[in-house]
FITIDO-129601 format. One line per 3 residues: number of its first residue (from 1); their letters; for each residue x, y, z of C-alpha. Coordinates in steps of 0.25 Angstrom, whole numbers, plus 5000, padded with zeros to 4 digits. Example, Ala and Ser with C-alpha at 12.3 -4.5 7.8 and 13.67 -1.06 7.14 Angstrom:
2
1 = AS = 5049/4982/5031; 5055/4996/5029
This chain:
80
1 = MEA = 4967/5137/4952; 4961/5143/4940; 4974/5150/4936
4 = TIS = 4981/5136/4937; 4970/5130/4928; 4970/5141/4918
7 = RKI = 4986/5140/4917; 4985/5125/4915; 4974/5127/4904
10 = GYR = 4982/5138/4898; 4995/5130/4897; 4988/5118/4891
13 = WNT = 4980/5128/4881; 4994/5134/4877; 4998/5120/4873
16 = LKY = 4985/5115/4867; 4981/5127/4859; 4991/5124/4848
19 = LDN = 4985/5111/4845; 4977/5109/4832; 4962/5108/4833
22 = NTK = 4961/5093/4831; 4970/5091/4842; 4962/5100/4851
25 = IDL = 4949/5093/4848; 4956/5080/4851; 4961/5086/4865
28 = ITL = 4947/5091/4868; 4941/5077/4865; 4951/5071/4874
31 = LMQ = 4948/5081/4885; 4933/5079/4884; 4935/5064/4885
34 = SLK = 4944/5065/4897; 4932/5073/4904; 4922/5062/4900
37 = DSE = 4932/5052/4905; 4933/5059/4919; 4918/5060/4920
40 = EKK = 4916/5045/4919; 4926/5042/4929; 4920/5039/4943
43 = PVP = 4928/5039/4956; 4932/5026/4961; 4929/5023/4975
46 = ASK = 4940/5019/4984; 4932/5007/4989; 4934/5001/4976
49 = YYG = 4948/4998/4980; 4945/4993/4994; 4953/4980/4996
52 = IWG = 4961/4981/4983; 4974/4982/4991; 4978/4968/4995
55 = DDG = 4990/4967/5005; 4988/4952/5008; 4987/4955/5023
58 = MSA = 5002/4960/5023; 5006/4969/5035; 5012/4983/5031
61 = EEF = 5026/4978/5034; 5024/4966/5025; 5018/4974/5014
64 = VDA = 5030/4984/5014; 5040/4972/5014; 5033/4966/5002
67 = IKA = 5034/4979/4995; 5048/4981/4998; 5051/4966/4994
70 = ERK = 5045/4969/4980; 5052/4982/4977; 5063/4981/4966
73 = FSQ = 5074/4991/4965; 5085/4994/4955; 5094/4999/4967
76 = DIV = 5097/4995/4981; 5088/5000/4992; 5096/5008/5002
79 = KL = 5090/5007/5016; 5090/5020/5024
């Protein structure tokens, strides 16, 4: 695992080491901001989405038929 991480960092460093100092500072700023943003995000509980799917009381067969009826193809459908 560590070897993989080291290779990834080494590969990126070989690309980034030739950047000028101002660009490196901008990149550092972006990386620091991404860390701050990721700390602020809280996981969304699945219960938030409870009941969001509305199927209008259709059965599974009716639902499949409705999806098939709405599909648009540029070519003819070949039944197998």
